[in-house]
C-alpha positions as CSV (number, residue, x, y, z in Angstrom):
1,M,25.7,-14.2,6.0
2,P,26.3,-10.5,6.8
3,A,23.2,-7.6,7.4
4,A,21.9,-6.3,4.2
5,R,21.6,-2.8,4.0
6,I,18.1,-2.5,2.4
7,S,15.4,-5.5,2.5
8,I,12.9,-5.4,0.2
9,I,9.5,-7.1,1.7
10,I,6.9,-8.4,-0.6
11,P,4.1,-9.8,1.6
12,T,1.9,-12.5,-0.7
13,Q,-1.1,-14.1,-0.1
14,R,-2.1,-17.3,-3.0
15,R,-0.7,-15.3,-5.5
16,P,1.9,-18.0,-7.4
17,A,2.2,-16.1,-10.4
18,P,2.0,-12.3,-9.9
19,L,4.6,-12.8,-6.9
20,A,7.4,-14.7,-9.3
21,L,6.8,-11.3,-11.3
22,A,7.4,-9.3,-8.4
23,A,10.1,-11.2,-7.3
24,R,12.1,-11.4,-10.5
25,S,11.5,-7.8,-11.0
26,V,13.6,-7.4,-7.3
27,L,16.5,-9.4,-8.7
28,E,16.7,-7.5,-11.6
29,Q,17.8,-4.3,-10.0
30,V,20.6,-2.2,-11.6
31,G,22.3,1.0,-9.9
32,I,22.8,-0.5,-6.7
33,E,25.5,-3.1,-5.2
34,R,23.4,-6.9,-4.8
35,A,25.7,-7.2,-1.9
36,E,23.7,-4.5,0.0
37,I,20.0,-5.9,-0.5
38,E,17.9,-9.1,0.4
39,M,14.1,-10.1,-0.1
40,V,12.0,-11.0,2.5
41,V,9.0,-12.9,1.0
42,V,6.3,-13.5,3.7
43,D,3.6,-16.3,3.1
44,N,0.8,-15.2,4.5
45,D,-1.6,-18.4,3.9
46,A,-2.5,-21.0,6.6
47,I,-0.2,-23.8,4.6
48,P,2.9,-22.8,2.9
49,S,2.3,-21.9,-1.0
50,A,4.6,-19.8,-1.8
51,L,7.3,-21.5,-0.7
52,A,8.0,-23.4,-4.0
53,V,8.4,-20.1,-5.9
54,V,10.7,-19.0,-3.4
55,E,12.7,-22.2,-4.1
56,R,12.9,-21.4,-7.8
57,L,13.9,-18.1,-7.5
58,R,16.6,-18.8,-5.0
59,A,18.4,-21.3,-7.9
60,E,18.0,-18.4,-10.1
61,T,20.1,-15.8,-8.5
62,D,22.8,-14.8,-6.0
63,V,20.8,-12.2,-3.7
64,P,19.7,-13.7,-0.3
65,I,15.7,-14.6,-0.3
66,V,14.4,-15.0,3.3
67,Y,11.2,-16.8,3.3
68,V,8.6,-16.3,6.2
69,H,5.7,-18.6,6.5
70,E,3.5,-16.2,8.7
71,A,0.2,-18.1,9.0
72,R,-1.9,-15.7,11.2
73,P,-4.4,-14.0,8.9
74,G,-3.7,-10.3,8.1
75,V,-2.0,-7.6,6.5
76,A,-0.7,-6.2,9.7
77,N,0.4,-9.4,10.8
78,A,2.2,-10.0,7.4
79,R,4.2,-6.8,7.3
80,N,5.2,-7.0,11.0
81,A,6.9,-10.5,10.5
82,G,8.6,-9.2,7.2
83,L,10.5,-6.7,9.3
84,A,11.3,-9.1,12.0
85,A,12.9,-11.3,9.5
86,A,14.3,-8.4,7.7
87,S,18.4,-7.1,8.7
88,G,18.5,-4.0,6.5
89,E,18.3,-0.4,7.9
90,L,16.2,0.5,4.8
91,I,13.1,-1.2,3.9
92,A,11.6,-1.0,0.8
93,F,8.1,-2.7,0.6
94,L,6.3,-4.0,-2.9
95,D,3.1,-5.1,-3.1
96,D,2.8,-9.1,-4.9
97,D,0.5,-7.5,-7.9
98,E,3.7,-5.0,-8.4
99,E,6.4,-5.2,-11.1
100,A,9.3,-2.5,-10.7
101,P,11.3,-1.6,-13.5
102,E,15.1,-2.0,-13.1
103,G,16.0,1.1,-11.8
104,W,13.1,1.6,-9.0
105,L,15.2,0.9,-6.4
106,A,18.3,3.0,-6.8
107,A,15.9,6.0,-7.5
108,L,13.9,5.6,-4.2
109,L,17.1,5.7,-2.5
110,A,18.6,8.3,-4.3
111,I,16.0,10.4,-3.1
112,Q,16.1,8.8,0.5
113,V,19.4,10.3,0.7
114,R,19.3,13.4,-1.1
115,H,16.1,14.6,1.1
116,Q,17.2,12.6,4.3
117,A,13.7,11.2,4.4
118,D,12.3,8.7,6.8
119,A,9.9,7.5,4.3
120,V,9.9,7.5,0.4
121,F,7.0,7.3,-1.5
122,G,7.0,6.4,-5.9
123,P,4.1,6.3,-8.6
124,V,2.1,3.6,-9.4
125,R,0.8,3.0,-12.8
126,A,-2.0,0.3,-12.8
127,R,-2.5,-1.6,-15.7
128,V,-6.1,-2.5,-16.7
129,P,-7.0,-4.4,-19.7
130,E,-8.9,-2.5,-22.7
131,T,-12.0,-4.6,-22.1
132,V,-12.9,-3.9,-18.9
133,P,-16.0,-1.8,-18.1
134,H,-15.1,1.5,-16.9
135,R,-11.6,0.9,-17.9
136,D,-10.1,4.7,-17.2
137,Y,-11.7,4.8,-13.6
138,L,-10.5,1.6,-12.4
139,A,-6.9,2.6,-13.8
140,R,-6.9,5.5,-12.0
141,F,-8.2,3.7,-8.6
142,F,-5.2,1.6,-8.7
143,S,-2.6,3.9,-9.2
144,R,-1.0,6.5,-7.5
145,F,0.1,9.8,-9.3
146,G,1.9,12.9,-7.3
147,P,3.9,15.7,-7.9
148,E,6.3,15.9,-11.9
149,S,9.2,16.7,-9.4
150,E,10.6,15.3,-6.4
151,G,11.1,16.9,-3.1
152,L,10.1,16.6,0.2
153,M,6.0,16.3,0.6
154,P,3.4,17.2,3.4
155,G,1.4,14.0,3.4
156,Y,2.1,10.1,2.9
157,F,1.0,7.5,0.8
158,G,0.7,3.7,1.3
159,C,3.5,1.0,1.9
160,G,3.2,-0.2,-1.6
161,N,6.4,1.3,-3.4
162,S,8.1,2.7,-0.6
163,L,11.4,3.1,1.2
164,V,11.3,3.4,5.1
165,R,14.3,4.1,7.5
166,R,14.1,1.7,9.9
167,A,15.1,3.8,12.7
168,A,12.2,6.2,12.1
169,L,9.9,3.5,13.1
170,P,7.9,4.1,16.5
171,D,9.1,-0.2,16.6
172,P,11.5,-1.1,14.6
173,V,10.1,-4.6,14.2
174,A,6.6,-4.6,14.6
175,P,5.3,-1.4,14.1
176,F,2.1,-2.0,12.5
177,A,-1.5,-2.2,14.7
178,L,-3.0,-5.4,14.0
179,E,-6.7,-4.1,14.7
180,R,-5.9,-2.8,11.3
181,N,-5.0,-6.8,10.1
182,H,-8.5,-7.2,8.6
183,I,-9.7,-3.7,7.6
184,G,-6.3,-2.2,5.9
185,G,-5.3,0.9,6.9
186,E,-2.3,-0.3,9.0
187,D,0.1,1.5,6.5
188,D,-1.8,4.8,7.1
189,L,-2.1,5.0,10.7
190,L,1.8,4.0,11.0
191,F,2.5,7.0,8.9
192,G,0.1,9.0,10.4
193,H,1.9,8.9,13.7
194,M,5.3,9.1,12.1
195,Q,4.0,12.5,10.9
196,A,2.8,13.5,13.9
197,V,6.5,13.5,15.5
198,G,8.1,15.6,12.7
199,A,9.0,12.2,10.1
200,R,10.2,13.3,6.9
201,F,8.2,12.4,3.9
202,A,10.0,12.6,0.0
203,W,8.4,11.7,-3.5
204,A,10.4,9.8,-5.9
205,P,8.4,10.5,-9.0
206,D,11.1,8.0,-11.0
207,A,10.7,5.1,-8.8
208,W,7.8,4.1,-10.5
209,V,6.0,0.5,-10.8
210,H,3.5,-1.1,-12.5
211,E,0.5,-2.7,-10.9
212,D,-1.5,-5.2,-11.9
213,P,-4.9,-5.7,-9.7
214,A,-6.6,-9.2,-9.7
215,P,-9.6,-9.8,-12.2
216,S,-11.7,-10.1,-8.8
217,R,-10.8,-6.7,-7.9
218,L,-11.9,-4.7,-11.3
219,T,-15.1,-4.2,-10.7
220,L,-17.1,-1.2,-8.9
221,K,-18.2,-3.4,-6.3
222,Y,-14.9,-3.7,-5.0
223,T,-13.3,-0.5,-5.7
224,L,-16.4,1.3,-4.2
225,L,-16.6,-0.4,-1.2
226,R,-13.0,0.2,-1.0
227,A,-14.0,3.9,-1.6
228,F,-15.9,3.5,1.1
229,A,-12.8,2.2,3.5
230,Y,-10.3,5.1,2.4
231,G,-12.9,7.4,3.4
232,Q,-13.4,6.0,6.8
233,G,-9.6,6.6,6.8
234,P,-9.2,10.6,8.4
235,T,-12.5,10.4,10.7
236,E,-11.1,6.8,12.6
237,H,-7.4,8.3,12.7
238,C,-8.5,11.0,14.8
239,A,-10.8,8.6,16.8
240,S,-7.6,6.2,17.7
241,S,-5.4,9.0,18.3
242,V,-4.1,9.5,21.8
243,P,-6.0,11.4,23.4
244,P,-8.8,10.7,20.7
245,D,-9.2,13.9,18.5
246,R,-13.1,14.4,19.6
247,L,-13.5,17.7,17.2
248,G,-11.3,16.0,14.2
249,V,-14.2,13.1,13.9
250,V,-16.8,15.5,14.3
251,K,-15.0,17.5,11.5
252,W,-14.8,14.5,9.3
253,M,-17.9,13.5,9.4
254,A,-19.7,16.6,8.7
255,I,-17.3,16.9,5.5
256,G,-18.5,13.3,5.0
257,V,-22.2,14.1,5.2
258,G,-21.4,16.8,3.0
259,Q,-19.7,15.2,-0.2
260,A,-22.2,12.4,0.2
261,I,-24.9,14.6,-0.6
262,V,-23.3,16.5,-3.1
263,F,-21.6,13.9,-5.0
264,G,-24.2,11.5,-4.9
265,A,-26.7,14.3,-6.2
266,V,-24.2,14.7,-8.7
267,A,-23.4,10.9,-9.6
268,A,-27.2,10.2,-9.9
269,V,-27.3,12.3,-12.9
270,A,-24.3,11.5,-14.1
271,W,-25.5,8.0,-14.2
272,M,-29.1,9.1,-15.7
273,T,-26.9,10.8,-18.4
274,G,-24.5,8.1,-19.0
275,A,-21.4,10.4,-18.4
276,P,-18.2,9.0,-19.1
277,D,-17.2,9.9,-15.8
278,R,-20.1,8.6,-13.7
279,A,-18.1,6.0,-11.8
280,Q,-15.7,8.7,-10.5
281,K,-18.8,10.7,-9.6
282,L,-19.6,7.5,-7.5
283,D,-16.7,7.0,-6.2
284,R,-16.5,10.4,-4.2
285,A,-20.3,10.0,-3.1
286,A,-18.7,6.5,-1.1
287,R,-15.3,8.1,0.1
288,G,-17.9,10.8,1.6
289,L,-20.1,8.2,3.0
290,G,-17.2,6.8,4.6
291,K,-16.0,10.0,6.9
292,T,-19.4,9.8,8.3
293,L,-19.8,5.9,8.9
294,W,-16.7,4.7,9.9
295,F,-17.7,2.8,13.4
296,G,-18.5,-0.7,14.5
297,P,-20.7,-2.2,12.2
298,F,-19.4,-0.5,9.4
299,K,-16.2,-1.1,9.0
300,L,-15.4,-3.8,6.2
301,S,-12.9,-6.4,6.2
302,F,-10.2,-7.0,3.2
303,Y,-7.5,-8.7,4.4
304,G,-7.0,-11.7,6.7
305,Q,-8.9,-14.9,5.3
306,T,-6.2,-17.6,4.7
307,T,-8.3,-20.7,4.6
């Protein structure tokens, strides 16, 4: 079988129904030659629980579907396993809780070509049921926003809904740091390293996807813990640089203290008065606290449980 030009990687763990929705949305892409693409499903479960879904999908399509059973727990393990199995020179990442409209991949590719980008990112539109408390905050939390117009951008986003040029990766088959297996942020670390060596990042406003967060994640407890972990990112990135950016660590910790104090006070008032944006204020305080408490016992584990 000839190598594909574009490999779409979907890591998954025990989500058969969302996986089927995400995968079928890939198989329904238009505006791109089907002979140019392949789909790689990475099953990050101790047992091959996603295999039945893949076998059903194979019977429905002529698009090659590569199945990878990565039993070693961890998000970095899963992404690296997908890259090792993929044959494409361009790698698109779609999460197993995302659904792409039919023009998604063509829109990512158009921006990559037009701006000669090493990585392209698109918007994420979260779908949260109307009856969920703090729905507006949760919808924003799980969404991704960016400029209205396309173009090169100074920063980067996470892997979900992205297109990456394999040749720009520091390691073409295993670029994700294994120490991030359980805490996440493996994509931020990778893109941060790419940025440091001059990688070109671009934004594709028309390459949006839907995201359907699992019901267990639609709670303040979950999102505030994630906000705390997201806050740890900048400080931890400075600490893990080679050599370590100690001045950056001090700077981000100081910023975190200020944010935690200011937004903590604002959040307290917002909760006492029942302000509609009170959850967002608490989120900002949690991110500030994460910038300060980023080390050792404060690191949180969100991934890597497969038994």
